[in-house]
PDB file of N, H, CA, C and O in Angstrom:
ATOM      1  N   MET A   1       0.862  -1.175  -0.005  1.00  0.00           N
ATOM      2  CA  MET A   1       0.004   0.003  -0.003  1.00  0.00           C
ATOM      3  C   MET A   1       0.882   1.251   0.003  1.00  0.00           C
ATOM      4  O   MET A   1       1.829   1.358   0.782  1.00  0.00           O
ATOM      5  N   THR A   2       0.559   2.168  -0.857  1.00  0.00           N
ATOM      6  H   THR A   2      -0.210   2.081  -1.490  1.00  0.00           H
ATOM      7  CA  THR A   2       1.289   3.420  -0.953  1.00  0.00           C
ATOM      8  C   THR A   2       0.650   4.469  -0.036  1.00  0.00           C
ATOM      9  O   THR A   2      -0.564   4.673  -0.065  1.00  0.00           O
ATOM     10  N   VAL A   3       1.458   5.111   0.754  1.00  0.00           N
ATOM     11  H   VAL A   3       2.444   4.945   0.777  1.00  0.00           H
ATOM     12  CA  VAL A   3       0.948   6.145   1.650  1.00  0.00           C
ATOM     13  C   VAL A   3       0.883   7.469   0.877  1.00  0.00           C
ATOM     14  O   VAL A   3       1.882   7.931   0.326  1.00  0.00           O
ATOM     15  N   ASN A   4      -0.275   8.047   0.851  1.00  0.00           N
ATOM     16  H   ASN A   4      -1.086   7.671   1.298  1.00  0.00           H
ATOM     17  CA  ASN A   4      -0.471   9.335   0.204  1.00  0.00           C
ATOM     18  C   ASN A   4      -0.240  10.397   1.252  1.00  0.00           C
ATOM     19  O   ASN A   4      -1.118  10.672   2.070  1.00  0.00           O
ATOM     20  N   ARG A   5       0.930  10.994   1.234  1.00  0.00           N
ATOM     21  H   ARG A   5       1.643  10.771   0.569  1.00  0.00           H
ATOM     22  CA  ARG A   5       1.286  11.988   2.247  1.00  0.00           C
ATOM     23  C   ARG A   5       0.324  13.154   2.299  1.00  0.00           C
ATOM     24  O   ARG A   5       0.039  13.670   3.380  1.00  0.00           O
ATOM     25  N   ALA A   6      -0.172  13.570   1.176  1.00  0.00           N
ATOM     26  H   ALA A   6       0.059  13.151   0.298  1.00  0.00           H
ATOM     27  CA  ALA A   6      -1.140  14.715   1.172  1.00  0.00           C
ATOM     28  C   ALA A   6      -2.445  14.290   1.889  1.00  0.00           C
ATOM     29  O   ALA A   6      -3.039  15.082   2.621  1.00  0.00           O
ATOM     30  N   ALA A   7      -2.868  13.070   1.676  1.00  0.00           N
ATOM     31  H   ALA A   7      -2.386  12.427   1.081  1.00  0.00           H
ATOM     32  CA  ALA A   7      -4.105  12.610   2.337  1.00  0.00           C
ATOM     33  C   ALA A   7      -3.904  12.472   3.837  1.00  0.00           C
ATOM     34  O   ALA A   7      -4.805  12.771   4.621  1.00  0.00           O
ATOM     35  N   VAL A   8      -2.735  12.024   4.228  1.00  0.00           N
ATOM     36  H   VAL A   8      -2.004  11.781   3.590  1.00  0.00           H
ATOM     37  CA  VAL A   8      -2.436  11.928   5.657  1.00  0.00           C
ATOM     38  C   VAL A   8      -2.394  13.315   6.297  1.00  0.00           C
ATOM     39  O   VAL A   8      -2.922  13.518   7.390  1.00  0.00           O
ATOM     40  N   ARG A   9      -1.776  14.245   5.620  1.00  0.00           N
ATOM     41  H   ARG A   9      -1.348  14.079   4.732  1.00  0.00           H
ATOM     42  CA  ARG A   9      -1.726  15.631   6.138  1.00  0.00           C
ATOM     43  C   ARG A   9      -3.111  16.228   6.214  1.00  0.00           C
ATOM     44  O   ARG A   9      -3.423  16.916   7.186  1.00  0.00           O
ATOM     45  N   ARG A  10      -3.951  15.991   5.230  1.00  0.00           N
ATOM     46  H   ARG A  10      -3.697  15.432   4.441  1.00  0.00           H
ATOM     47  CA  ARG A  10      -5.316  16.507   5.234  1.00  0.00           C
ATOM     48  C   ARG A  10      -6.116  15.898   6.383  1.00  0.00           C
ATOM     49  O   ARG A  10      -6.870  16.599   7.058  1.00  0.00           O
ATOM     50  N   LEU A  11      -5.955  14.602   6.604  1.00  0.00           N
ATOM     51  H   LEU A  11      -5.343  14.032   6.056  1.00  0.00           H
ATOM     52  CA  LEU A  11      -6.651  13.938   7.714  1.00  0.00           C
ATOM     53  C   LEU A  11      -6.193  14.534   9.055  1.00  0.00           C
ATOM     54  O   LEU A  11      -7.014  14.805   9.930  1.00  0.00           O
ATOM     55  N   ARG A  12      -4.899  14.732   9.205  1.00  0.00           N
ATOM     56  H   ARG A  12      -4.231  14.513   8.494  1.00  0.00           H
ATOM     57  CA  ARG A  12      -4.394  15.333  10.438  1.00  0.00           C
ATOM     58  C   ARG A  12      -4.956  16.723  10.666  1.00  0.00           C
ATOM     59  O   ARG A  12      -5.310  17.069  11.794  1.00  0.00           O
ATOM     60  N   GLU A  13      -5.043  17.521   9.622  1.00  0.00           N
ATOM     61  H   GLU A  13      -4.755  17.240   8.706  1.00  0.00           H
ATOM     62  CA  GLU A  13      -5.630  18.852   9.714  1.00  0.00           C
ATOM     63  C   GLU A  13      -7.107  18.777  10.091  1.00  0.00           C
ATOM     64  O   GLU A  13      -7.593  19.568  10.899  1.00  0.00           O
ATOM     65  N   LEU A  14      -7.805  17.831   9.505  1.00  0.00           N
ATOM     66  H   LEU A  14      -7.410  17.189   8.848  1.00  0.00           H
ATOM     67  CA  LEU A  14      -9.212  17.649   9.796  1.00  0.00           C
ATOM     68  C   LEU A  14      -9.440  17.253  11.251  1.00  0.00           C
ATOM     69  O   LEU A  14     -10.314  17.806  11.920  1.00  0.00           O
ATOM     70  N   VAL A  15      -8.658  16.300  11.738  1.00  0.00           N
ATOM     71  H   VAL A  15      -7.948  15.851  11.195  1.00  0.00           H
ATOM     72  CA  VAL A  15      -8.764  15.852  13.130  1.00  0.00           C
ATOM     73  C   VAL A  15      -8.481  17.031  14.065  1.00  0.00           C
ATOM     74  O   VAL A  15      -9.199  17.232  15.045  1.00  0.00           O
ATOM     75  N   ASN A  16      -7.458  17.792  13.772  1.00  0.00           N
ATOM     76  H   ASN A  16      -6.874  17.629  12.976  1.00  0.00           H
ATOM     77  CA  ASN A  16      -7.140  18.955  14.607  1.00  0.00           C
ATOM     78  C   ASN A  16      -8.272  19.985  14.583  1.00  0.00           C
ATOM     79  O   ASN A  16      -8.568  20.609  15.603  1.00  0.00           O
ATOM     80  N   ALA A  17      -8.900  20.160  13.426  1.00  0.00           N
ATOM     81  H   ALA A  17      -8.660  19.654  12.598  1.00  0.00           H
ATOM     82  CA  ALA A  17     -10.009  21.111  13.320  1.00  0.00           C
ATOM     83  C   ALA A  17     -11.210  20.615  14.138  1.00  0.00           C
ATOM     84  O   ALA A  17     -11.857  21.412  14.816  1.00  0.00           O
ATOM     85  N   PHE A  18     -11.509  19.346  14.086  1.00  0.00           N
ATOM     86  H   PHE A  18     -10.983  18.698  13.534  1.00  0.00           H
ATOM     87  CA  PHE A  18     -12.599  18.806  14.891  1.00  0.00           C
ATOM     88  C   PHE A  18     -12.305  19.001  16.382  1.00  0.00           C
ATOM     89  O   PHE A  18     -13.178  19.431  17.135  1.00  0.00           O
ATOM     90  N   GLU A  19     -11.105  18.693  16.796  1.00  0.00           N
ATOM     91  H   GLU A  19     -10.396  18.344  16.184  1.00  0.00           H
ATOM     92  CA  GLU A  19     -10.758  18.838  18.206  1.00  0.00           C
ATOM     93  C   GLU A  19     -10.822  20.297  18.659  1.00  0.00           C
ATOM     94  O   GLU A  19     -11.303  20.586  19.754  1.00  0.00           O
ATOM     95  N   GLN A  20     -10.349  21.192  17.840  1.00  0.00           N
ATOM     96  H   GLN A  20      -9.958  20.957  16.950  1.00  0.00           H
ATOM     97  CA  GLN A  20     -10.346  22.609  18.191  1.00  0.00           C
ATOM     98  C   GLN A  20     -11.790  23.126  18.265  1.00  0.00           C
ATOM     99  O   GLN A  20     -12.128  23.878  19.179  1.00  0.00           O
ATOM    100  N   THR A  21     -12.612  22.743  17.342  1.00  0.00           N
ATOM    101  H   THR A  21     -12.337  22.132  16.600  1.00  0.00           H
ATOM    102  CA  THR A  21     -14.021  23.180  17.326  1.00  0.00           C
ATOM    103  C   THR A  21     -14.738  22.686  18.577  1.00  0.00           C
ATOM    104  O   THR A  21     -15.483  23.430  19.215  1.00  0.00           O
ATOM    105  N   VAL A  22     -14.502  21.422  18.918  1.00  0.00           N
ATOM    106  H   VAL A  22     -13.896  20.818  18.400  1.00  0.00           H
ATOM    107  CA  VAL A  22     -15.139  20.853  20.114  1.00  0.00           C
ATOM    108  C   VAL A  22     -14.632  21.560  21.360  1.00  0.00           C
ATOM    109  O   VAL A  22     -15.412  21.836  22.272  1.00  0.00           O
ATOM    110  N   LYS A  23     -13.349  21.854  21.414  1.00  0.00           N
ATOM    111  H   LYS A  23     -12.716  21.630  20.673  1.00  0.00           H
ATOM    112  CA  LYS A  23     -12.786  22.562  22.550  1.00  0.00           C
ATOM    113  C   LYS A  23     -13.413  23.949  22.692  1.00  0.00           C
ATOM    114  O   LYS A  23     -13.749  24.371  23.799  1.00  0.00           O
ATOM    115  N   GLU A  24     -13.568  24.648  21.585  1.00  0.00           N
ATOM    116  H   GLU A  24     -13.295  24.305  20.686  1.00  0.00           H
ATOM    117  CA  GLU A  24     -14.141  26.011  21.605  1.00  0.00           C
ATOM    118  C   GLU A  24     -15.619  25.985  22.026  1.00  0.00           C
ATOM    119  O   GLU A  24     -16.134  26.977  22.543  1.00  0.00           O
ATOM    120  N   ALA A  25     -16.294  24.860  21.805  1.00  0.00           N
ATOM    121  H   ALA A  25     -15.876  24.054  21.386  1.00  0.00           H
ATOM    122  CA  ALA A  25     -17.706  24.768  22.186  1.00  0.00           C
ATOM    123  C   ALA A  25     -17.876  24.740  23.700  1.00  0.00           C
ATOM    124  O   ALA A  25     -18.960  25.009  24.218  1.00  0.00           O
ATOM    125  N   GLY A  26     -16.802  24.413  24.399  1.00  0.00           N
ATOM    126  H   GLY A  26     -15.921  24.194  23.978  1.00  0.00           H
ATOM    127  CA  GLY A  26     -16.832  24.466  25.882  1.00  0.00           C
ATOM    128  C   GLY A  26     -17.681  23.359  26.480  1.00  0.00           C
ATOM    129  O   GLY A  26     -17.870  22.292  25.895  1.00  0.00           O
ATOM    130  N   GLU A  27     -18.182  23.656  27.664  1.00  0.00           N
ATOM    131  H   GLU A  27     -18.029  24.523  28.139  1.00  0.00           H
ATOM    132  CA  GLU A  27     -18.887  22.629  28.456  1.00  0.00           C
ATOM    133  C   GLU A  27     -20.246  22.272  27.861  1.00  0.00           C
ATOM    134  O   GLU A  27     -20.835  21.259  28.240  1.00  0.00           O
ATOM    135  N   ASP A  28     -20.751  23.084  26.938  1.00  0.00           N
ATOM    136  H   ASP A  28     -20.272  23.907  26.631  1.00  0.00           H
ATOM    137  CA  ASP A  28     -22.024  22.733  26.283  1.00  0.00           C
ATOM    138  C   ASP A  28     -21.834  21.664  25.206  1.00  0.00           C
ATOM    139  O   ASP A  28     -22.801  21.040  24.770  1.00  0.00           O
ATOM    140  N   GLY A  29     -20.607  21.457  24.786  1.00  0.00           N
ATOM    141  H   GLY A  29     -19.821  21.964  25.140  1.00  0.00           H
ATOM    142  CA  GLY A  29     -20.331  20.472  23.749  1.00  0.00           C
ATOM    143  C   GLY A  29     -20.649  20.955  22.362  1.00  0.00           C
ATOM    144  O   GLY A  29     -21.317  21.972  22.177  1.00  0.00           O
ATOM    145  N   ALA A  30     -20.170  20.226  21.398  1.00  0.00           N
ATOM    146  H   ALA A  30     -19.627  19.399  21.548  1.00  0.00           H
ATOM    147  CA  ALA A  30     -20.370  20.518  19.976  1.00  0.00           C
ATOM    148  C   ALA A  30     -21.323  19.492  19.374  1.00  0.00           C
ATOM    149  O   ALA A  30     -20.998  18.306  19.338  1.00  0.00           O
ATOM    150  N   PRO A  31     -22.476  19.915  18.908  1.00  0.00           N
ATOM    151  CA  PRO A  31     -23.413  18.980  18.311  1.00  0.00           C
ATOM    152  C   PRO A  31     -22.826  18.321  17.057  1.00  0.00           C
ATOM    153  O   PRO A  31     -22.131  18.967  16.273  1.00  0.00           O
ATOM    154  N   ALA A  32     -23.110  17.053  16.882  1.00  0.00           N
ATOM    155  H   ALA A  32     -23.675  16.528  17.518  1.00  0.00           H
ATOM    156  CA  ALA A  32     -22.571  16.318  15.737  1.00  0.00           C
ATOM    157  C   ALA A  32     -23.075  16.878  14.416  1.00  0.00           C
ATOM    158  O   ALA A  32     -22.335  16.908  13.433  1.00  0.00           O
ATOM    159  N   GLY A  33     -24.313  17.315  14.383  1.00  0.00           N
ATOM    160  H   GLY A  33     -24.914  17.291  15.182  1.00  0.00           H
ATOM    161  CA  GLY A  33     -24.914  17.785  13.108  1.00  0.00           C
ATOM    162  C   GLY A  33     -24.128  18.896  12.427  1.00  0.00           C
ATOM    163  O   GLY A  33     -23.783  18.756  11.253  1.00  0.00           O
ATOM    164  N   PRO A  34     -23.834  19.984  13.111  1.00  0.00           N
ATOM    165  CA  PRO A  34     -23.054  21.047  12.456  1.00  0.00           C
ATOM    166  C   PRO A  34     -21.625  20.588  12.103  1.00  0.00           C
ATOM    167  O   PRO A  34     -21.076  20.999  11.081  1.00  0.00           O
ATOM    168  N   LEU A  35     -21.033  19.745  12.945  1.00  0.00           N
ATOM    169  H   LEU A  35     -21.478  19.412  13.776  1.00  0.00           H
ATOM    170  CA  LEU A  35     -19.688  19.224  12.624  1.00  0.00           C
ATOM    171  C   LEU A  35     -19.761  18.432  11.322  1.00  0.00           C
ATOM    172  O   LEU A  35     -18.926  18.606  10.435  1.00  0.00           O
ATOM    173  N   TYR A  36     -20.750  17.573  11.214  1.00  0.00           N
ATOM    174  H   TYR A  36     -21.428  17.431  11.935  1.00  0.00           H
ATOM    175  CA  TYR A  36     -20.903  16.748   9.991  1.00  0.00           C
ATOM    176  C   TYR A  36     -21.203  17.644   8.795  1.00  0.00           C
ATOM    177  O   TYR A  36     -20.661  17.429   7.711  1.00  0.00           O
ATOM    178  N   ALA A  37     -22.060  18.645   8.980  1.00  0.00           N
ATOM    179  H   ALA A  37     -22.501  18.820   9.861  1.00  0.00           H
ATOM    180  CA  ALA A  37     -22.403  19.539   7.877  1.00  0.00           C
ATOM    181  C   ALA A  37     -21.148  20.218   7.304  1.00  0.00           C
ATOM    182  O   ALA A  37     -20.995  20.338   6.089  1.00  0.00           O
ATOM    183  N   ALA A  38     -20.265  20.656   8.194  1.00  0.00           N
ATOM    184  H   ALA A  38     -20.390  20.559   9.182  1.00  0.00           H
ATOM    185  CA  ALA A  38     -19.024  21.310   7.746  1.00  0.00           C
ATOM    186  C   ALA A  38     -18.142  20.296   6.999  1.00  0.00           C
ATOM    187  O   ALA A  38     -17.532  20.615   5.978  1.00  0.00           O
ATOM    188  N   PHE A  39     -18.091  19.079   7.528  1.00  0.00           N
ATOM    189  H   PHE A  39     -18.586  18.819   8.357  1.00  0.00           H
ATOM    190  CA  PHE A  39     -17.304  17.996   6.890  1.00  0.00           C
ATOM    191  C   PHE A  39     -17.894  17.659   5.522  1.00  0.00           C
ATOM    192  O   PHE A  39     -17.156  17.446   4.560  1.00  0.00           O
ATOM    193  N   MET A  40     -19.195  17.610   5.439  1.00  0.00           N
ATOM    194  H   MET A  40     -19.794  17.783   6.221  1.00  0.00           H
ATOM    195  CA  MET A  40     -19.880  17.274   4.192  1.00  0.00           C
ATOM    196  C   MET A  40     -19.563  18.345   3.126  1.00  0.00           C
ATOM    197  O   MET A  40     -19.408  18.005   1.953  1.00  0.00           O
ATOM    198  N   GLN A  41     -19.466  19.614   3.509  1.00  0.00           N
ATOM    199  H   GLN A  41     -19.592  19.890   4.462  1.00  0.00           H
ATOM    200  CA  GLN A  41     -19.157  20.711   2.582  1.00  0.00           C
ATOM    201  C   GLN A  41     -17.767  20.508   1.936  1.00  0.00           C
ATOM    202  O   GLN A  41     -17.487  21.028   0.856  1.00  0.00           O
ATOM    203  N   GLN A  42     -16.908  19.735   2.635  1.00  0.00           N
ATOM    204  H   GLN A  42     -17.136  19.313   3.512  1.00  0.00           H
ATOM    205  CA  GLN A  42     -15.567  19.458   2.106  1.00  0.00           C
ATOM    206  C   GLN A  42     -15.529  18.147   1.321  1.00  0.00           C
ATOM    207  O   GLN A  42     -14.461  17.691   0.913  1.00  0.00           O
ATOM    208  N   GLY A  43     -16.715  17.540   1.112  1.00  0.00           N
ATOM    209  H   GLY A  43     -17.583  17.911   1.443  1.00  0.00           H
ATOM    210  CA  GLY A  43     -16.779  16.310   0.328  1.00  0.00           C
ATOM    211  C   GLY A  43     -16.780  15.021   1.140  1.00  0.00           C
ATOM    212  O   GLY A  43     -16.722  13.924   0.586  1.00  0.00           O
ATOM    213  N   GLY A  44     -16.846  15.170   2.468  1.00  0.00           N
ATOM    214  H   GLY A  44     -16.893  16.062   2.918  1.00  0.00           H
ATOM    215  CA  GLY A  44     -16.872  13.985   3.349  1.00  0.00           C
ATOM    216  C   GLY A  44     -18.226  13.324   3.376  1.00  0.00           C
ATOM    217  O   GLY A  44     -19.251  13.950   3.109  1.00  0.00           O
ATOM    218  N   THR A  45     -18.215  12.056   3.701  1.00  0.00           N
ATOM    219  H   THR A  45     -17.382  11.547   3.918  1.00  0.00           H
ATOM    220  CA  THR A  45     -19.464  11.291   3.789  1.00  0.00           C
ATOM    221  C   THR A  45     -19.790  11.029   5.263  1.00  0.00           C
ATOM    222  O   THR A  45     -18.944  11.175   6.145  1.00  0.00           O
ATOM    223  N   LEU A  46     -21.047  10.636   5.496  1.00  0.00           N
ATOM    224  H   LEU A  46     -21.735  10.518   4.780  1.00  0.00           H
ATOM    225  CA  LEU A  46     -21.454  10.301   6.870  1.00  0.00           C
ATOM    226  C   LEU A  46     -20.635   9.138   7.447  1.00  0.00           C
ATOM    227  O   LEU A  46     -20.189   9.239   8.590  1.00  0.00           O
ATOM    228  N   PRO A  47     -20.416   8.035   6.709  1.00  0.00           N
ATOM    229  CA  PRO A  47     -19.599   6.952   7.243  1.00  0.00           C
ATOM    230  C   PRO A  47     -18.168   7.411   7.581  1.00  0.00           C
ATOM    231  O   PRO A  47     -17.591   6.976   8.578  1.00  0.00           O
ATOM    232  N   GLN A  48     -17.615   8.279   6.756  1.00  0.00           N
ATOM    233  H   GLN A  48     -18.084   8.633   5.946  1.00  0.00           H
ATOM    234  CA  GLN A  48     -16.255   8.801   7.059  1.00  0.00           C
ATOM    235  C   GLN A  48     -16.274   9.613   8.337  1.00  0.00           C
ATOM    236  O   GLN A  48     -15.415   9.450   9.203  1.00  0.00           O
ATOM    237  N   PHE A  49     -17.269  10.499   8.449  1.00  0.00           N
ATOM    238  H   PHE A  49     -17.967  10.632   7.746  1.00  0.00           H
ATOM    239  CA  PHE A  49     -17.389  11.339   9.665  1.00  0.00           C
ATOM    240  C   PHE A  49     -17.520  10.460  10.878  1.00  0.00           C
ATOM    241  O   PHE A  49     -16.810  10.660  11.864  1.00  0.00           O
ATOM    242  N   GLU A  50     -18.405   9.493  10.834  1.00  0.00           N
ATOM    243  H   GLU A  50     -18.981   9.330  10.033  1.00  0.00           H
ATOM    244  CA  GLU A  50     -18.641   8.633  11.971  1.00  0.00           C
ATOM    245  C   GLU A  50     -17.380   7.859  12.335  1.00  0.00           C
ATOM    246  O   GLU A  50     -17.082   7.700  13.518  1.00  0.00           O
ATOM    247  N   ALA A  51     -16.636   7.375  11.346  1.00  0.00           N
ATOM    248  H   ALA A  51     -16.878   7.504  10.385  1.00  0.00           H
ATOM    249  CA  ALA A  51     -15.410   6.642  11.614  1.00  0.00           C
ATOM    250  C   ALA A  51     -14.347   7.523  12.270  1.00  0.00           C
ATOM    251  O   ALA A  51     -13.683   7.100  13.216  1.00  0.00           O
ATOM    252  N   ILE A  52     -14.188   8.733  11.770  1.00  0.00           N
ATOM    253  H   ILE A  52     -14.727   9.076  11.001  1.00  0.00           H
ATOM    254  CA  ILE A  52     -13.218   9.660  12.330  1.00  0.00           C
ATOM    255  C   ILE A  52     -13.573  10.002  13.782  1.00  0.00           C
ATOM    256  O   ILE A  52     -12.725   9.942  14.673  1.00  0.00           O
ATOM    257  N   MET A  53     -14.824  10.355  13.996  1.00  0.00           N
ATOM    258  H   MET A  53     -15.512  10.403  13.272  1.00  0.00           H
ATOM    259  CA  MET A  53     -15.245  10.751  15.356  1.00  0.00           C
ATOM    260  C   MET A  53     -15.163   9.561  16.296  1.00  0.00           C
ATOM    261  O   MET A  53     -14.757   9.726  17.446  1.00  0.00           O
ATOM    262  N   ALA A  54     -15.534   8.371  15.849  1.00  0.00           N
ATOM    263  H   ALA A  54     -15.864   8.237  14.914  1.00  0.00           H
ATOM    264  CA  ALA A  54     -15.414   7.170  16.703  1.00  0.00           C
ATOM    265  C   ALA A  54     -13.959   6.905  17.056  1.00  0.00           C
ATOM    266  O   ALA A  54     -13.652   6.512  18.181  1.00  0.00           O
ATOM    267  N   ALA A  55     -13.065   7.116  16.103  1.00  0.00           N
ATOM    268  H   ALA A  55     -13.314   7.435  15.189  1.00  0.00           H
ATOM    269  CA  ALA A  55     -11.631   6.931  16.371  1.00  0.00           C
ATOM    270  C   ALA A  55     -11.150   7.960  17.409  1.00  0.00           C
ATOM    271  O   ALA A  55     -10.360   7.617  18.288  1.00  0.00           O
ATOM    272  N   LEU A  56     -11.607   9.189  17.320  1.00  0.00           N
ATOM    273  H   LEU A  56     -12.249   9.468  16.605  1.00  0.00           H
ATOM    274  CA  LEU A  56     -11.195  10.189  18.283  1.00  0.00           C
ATOM    275  C   LEU A  56     -11.736   9.870  19.685  1.00  0.00           C
ATOM    276  O   LEU A  56     -11.042  10.088  20.678  1.00  0.00           O
ATOM    277  N   VAL A  57     -12.936   9.369  19.767  1.00  0.00           N
ATOM    278  H   VAL A  57     -13.500   9.192  18.960  1.00  0.00           H
ATOM    279  CA  VAL A  57     -13.484   8.964  21.055  1.00  0.00           C
ATOM    280  C   VAL A  57     -12.714   7.763  21.593  1.00  0.00           C
ATOM    281  O   VAL A  57     -12.331   7.741  22.763  1.00  0.00           O
ATOM    282  N   GLU A  58     -12.488   6.768  20.743  1.00  0.00           N
ATOM    283  H   GLU A  58     -12.800   6.786  19.793  1.00  0.00           H
ATOM    284  CA  GLU A  58     -11.756   5.547  21.141  1.00  0.00           C
ATOM    285  C   GLU A  58     -10.344   5.894  21.649  1.00  0.00           C
ATOM    286  O   GLU A  58      -9.842   5.291  22.598  1.00  0.00           O
ATOM    287  N   ALA A  59      -9.729   6.873  20.997  1.00  0.00           N
ATOM    288  H   ALA A  59     -10.137   7.363  20.226  1.00  0.00           H
ATOM    289  CA  ALA A  59      -8.370   7.262  21.373  1.00  0.00           C
ATOM    290  C   ALA A  59      -8.330   8.136  22.618  1.00  0.00           C
ATOM    291  O   ALA A  59      -7.254   8.481  23.106  1.00  0.00           O
ATOM    292  N   GLY A  60      -9.525   8.500  23.140  1.00  0.00           N
ATOM    293  H   GLY A  60     -10.399   8.220  22.743  1.00  0.00           H
ATOM    294  CA  GLY A  60      -9.581   9.332  24.322  1.00  0.00           C
ATOM    295  C   GLY A  60      -9.351  10.812  24.048  1.00  0.00           C
ATOM    296  O   GLY A  60      -9.098  11.572  24.982  1.00  0.00           O
ATOM    297  N   ARG A  61      -9.431  11.233  22.810  1.00  0.00           N
ATOM    298  H   ARG A  61      -9.636  10.615  22.051  1.00  0.00           H
ATOM    299  CA  ARG A  61      -9.211  12.640  22.484  1.00  0.00           C
ATOM    300  C   ARG A  61     -10.496  13.448  22.560  1.00  0.00           C
ATOM    301  O   ARG A  61     -10.454  14.666  22.728  1.00  0.00           O
ATOM    302  N   LEU A  62     -11.646  12.776  22.437  1.00  0.00           N
ATOM    303  H   LEU A  62     -11.681  11.786  22.301  1.00  0.00           H
ATOM    304  CA  LEU A  62     -12.959  13.404  22.589  1.00  0.00           C
ATOM    305  C   LEU A  62     -13.846  12.471  23.416  1.00  0.00           C
ATOM    306  O   LEU A  62     -13.570  11.280  23.555  1.00  0.00           O
ATOM    307  N   LYS A  63     -14.906  13.043  23.954  1.00  0.00           N
ATOM    308  H   LYS A  63     -15.131  14.011  23.841  1.00  0.00           H
ATOM    309  CA  LYS A  63     -15.948  12.270  24.600  1.00  0.00           C
ATOM    310  C   LYS A  63     -17.236  12.528  23.853  1.00  0.00           C
ATOM    311  O   LYS A  63     -17.413  13.588  23.252  1.00  0.00           O
ATOM    312  N   LYS A  64     -18.148  11.548  23.889  1.00  0.00           N
ATOM    313  H   LYS A  64     -18.004  10.687  24.377  1.00  0.00           H
ATOM    314  CA  LYS A  64     -19.448  11.726  23.229  1.00  0.00           C
ATOM    315  C   LYS A  64     -20.544  11.404  24.200  1.00  0.00           C
ATOM    316  O   LYS A  64     -20.537  10.356  24.846  1.00  0.00           O
ATOM    317  N   ARG A  65     -21.499  12.322  24.301  1.00  0.00           N
ATOM    318  H   ARG A  65     -21.505  13.173  23.775  1.00  0.00           H
ATOM    319  CA  ARG A  65     -22.700  12.127  25.089  1.00  0.00           C
ATOM    320  C   ARG A  65     -23.886  12.493  24.203  1.00  0.00           C
ATOM    321  O   ARG A  65     -24.013  13.630  23.749  1.00  0.00           O
ATOM    322  N   GLY A  66     -24.742  11.519  23.967  1.00  0.00           N
ATOM    323  H   GLY A  66     -24.639  10.596  24.335  1.00  0.00           H
ATOM    324  CA  GLY A  66     -25.850  11.770  23.063  1.00  0.00           C
ATOM    325  C   GLY A  66     -25.327  12.109  21.669  1.00  0.00           C
ATOM    326  O   GLY A  66     -24.558  11.344  21.088  1.00  0.00           O
ATOM    327  N   HIS A  67     -25.738  13.242  21.143  1.00  0.00           N
ATOM    328  H   HIS A  67     -26.363  13.863  21.615  1.00  0.00           H
ATOM    329  CA  HIS A  67     -25.267  13.673  19.842  1.00  0.00           C
ATOM    330  C   HIS A  67     -24.286  14.829  19.913  1.00  0.00           C
ATOM    331  O   HIS A  67     -24.117  15.578  18.951  1.00  0.00           O
ATOM    332  N   CYS A  68     -23.631  14.966  21.084  1.00  0.00           N
ATOM    333  H   CYS A  68     -23.769  14.357  21.865  1.00  0.00           H
ATOM    334  CA  CYS A  68     -22.642  16.037  21.281  1.00  0.00           C
ATOM    335  C   CYS A  68     -21.299  15.463  21.612  1.00  0.00           C
ATOM    336  O   CYS A  68     -21.175  14.411  22.238  1.00  0.00           O
ATOM    337  N   TYR A  69     -20.267  16.204  21.163  1.00  0.00           N
ATOM    338  H   TYR A  69     -20.367  17.059  20.654  1.00  0.00           H
ATOM    339  CA  TYR A  69     -18.873  15.852  21.463  1.00  0.00           C
ATOM    340  C   TYR A  69     -18.321  16.887  22.432  1.00  0.00           C
ATOM    341  O   TYR A  69     -18.661  18.069  22.386  1.00  0.00           O
ATOM    342  N   PHE A  70     -17.447  16.390  23.319  1.00  0.00           N
ATOM    343  H   PHE A  70     -17.170  15.429  23.356  1.00  0.00           H
ATOM    344  CA  PHE A  70     -16.834  17.201  24.356  1.00  0.00           C
ATOM    345  C   PHE A  70     -15.321  16.956  24.357  1.00  0.00           C
ATOM    346  O   PHE A  70     -14.852  15.894  23.948  1.00  0.00           O
ATOM    347  N   SER A  71     -14.577  17.942  24.818  1.00  0.00           N
ATOM    348  H   SER A  71     -14.958  18.805  25.150  1.00  0.00           H
ATOM    349  CA  SER A  71     -13.134  17.761  24.996  1.00  0.00           C
ATOM    350  C   SER A  71     -12.906  16.719  26.065  1.00  0.00           C
ATOM    351  O   SER A  71     -13.619  16.653  27.066  1.00  0.00           O
ATOM    352  N   ALA A  72     -11.893  15.906  25.828  1.00  0.00           N
ATOM    353  H   ALA A  72     -11.313  15.959  25.015  1.00  0.00           H
ATOM    354  CA  ALA A  72     -11.565  14.852  26.773  1.00  0.00           C
ATOM    355  C   ALA A  72     -10.746  15.365  27.926  1.00  0.00           C
ATOM    356  O   ALA A  72     -10.385  14.596  28.817  1.00  0.00           O
TER     357      ALA A  72
END
């Protein structure tokens, strides 16, 4: 498998943007809908969004309660 460095860099930027947005939302959390809408505007799909967010939760970088994400 060939590693596409540009894709890896883009994914890293995306993950950082999700984390920063959730952090800025504070204790009220960041609703998944607007996060997904922003991701969709960049050509992302719902399964991709769900996989990325699940990975961030699994890694302990975010927490999820209901349909909101919170800083870990």
